[in-house]
N, C-alpha and C positions, 0 to 999 in steps of 0.2 A: 799176506794173510802168511799164518805162522809158519811156515815152511810147509806143509802140505802142499803137494803139487795137484793143481788141476786133471783134471779129465782125459784132457791129450797127455798132457805129459808123463801122469800115469800110464796109459795105454802104451808108450812108447816107452816107459820105463820096462813096459812087465816081460818086451821082448816077444810076445807072441801074439800078437795085432799088427803088424805090418802090412797087410792089407786092407782092414782097416782106417789104418794111419794114412798109408798114401789112399784112399778113397775119398778122406776126410779133406784132406789136400784138395784135392783133383774136383773136390765141390764145393771149395772155398768155404769150410765148414771151421776152420782151426778156430776162426776169431771170435766164431759160437761159443763152440765148446769152451771156448776160456773164459768168455763173460760170467759176471756173479751166479748166475742159476738160482737156484740149484736145477740139475737135470739128473733123471735117472738115466743111464744106460746101460740098454742092453748089448752086450759087445761081441760081435763075433768071431771067433778065433782064424786063424790064417788057414787050420784046416778044415774050419768051417765053407771059408769062402774057396777053399781048393777043392772041395765038394762039388761044387757048382757046374753044372755043364761046360765043356772045353769053350774057353774063349770067351763067358762070360766077364769073368773081372777084369780083363782086357778091353773088349766090347764099352763097359759102363766107363771107364777111367779116359775115356777119347772125350774130348772137349764137345763135339756133338751132341752127346747124351748126357750132360752133366744134370738137366731138368730131372730125368730118369734115376739118375743117380745120386741126387738131391733128394728126389722121394724117396727112394731106400733106405738111404743112412736116414734120414728123419723120423722115417716108421721105427727105426729101433730107439729113438728119445722120448721119454716121459718128459712133463716138465714137472718141479718138484722131486724131490727126494723119497724113494721109498725103497724102503728097506726089504728085504726077502720078509723079517716077522710080520709085518704090514700085510704082506700077501697069505702066509699060511693059514689054511682052511676055506678060504673064499677063492670063488669064481670068478671073474671079473671082467669084463669090455669096458680101456681103458681107452682114453684118447692122446693120441700122440704127438710128439710138435709137428707131425706131418698132415694132420688131420682127420685122419682113420683112425678107427678105434681098435687095439689087439687086443687080441681075448690070454689072460693068463688064468691058469690053472694052479692055487698054492695048495691044492688039499692033500699031495702024494707026491712029494719035495715042491720045485716052482717048475711051470711048462710056461711057455709062450708060444702063442700058435704052436708050431710042428718042433718047436727048438725044447732041449731042458737046459735049464742053468745047472752050470756044472762048477762053478765055483761063485759063490754070492757076495753082496756087501762088500765091495773095494770100493772106503771112502776117499774120496776125493777133496779137495776146497771147497771143490763148485758142485757139488754133487754124488753120484755113487755107480758103479760101475757092477752090473753082472755077467759073467763071462757066461756067453750060451755056446750052442753046439751046431746050430744051424744058421743060417742067412736067412733073415725074415724078407720075406717080399710082399709087398702089398696087393 
């Protein structure tokens, strides 16, 4: 593709998604998020992961908890590319890659469940990343 990095490489380059990238690697989702997509990823920052109860991230990264980690991570991903402008003024319940629906409120900024989109529309070659301030738990 014409030089635009994919979702994974974009997240790595940003430097504020180290925990997310580690989790994606532990869940064996790197190849999926490098595939053509397109995907919409609600990407929690390292600070969002740090705000989880102590030990949560370390526990989720253990091999025996891979299924739970995959469920949480895929809850942050929508099939297709959805830009912030597509959400403006709407309240939606949309299916995630995990199969559960996520609630989005685009009436005053964009909220996804209990998180706020703090940076929208980071375009990648296979979709878009919206930065959120809390980890979504299905």
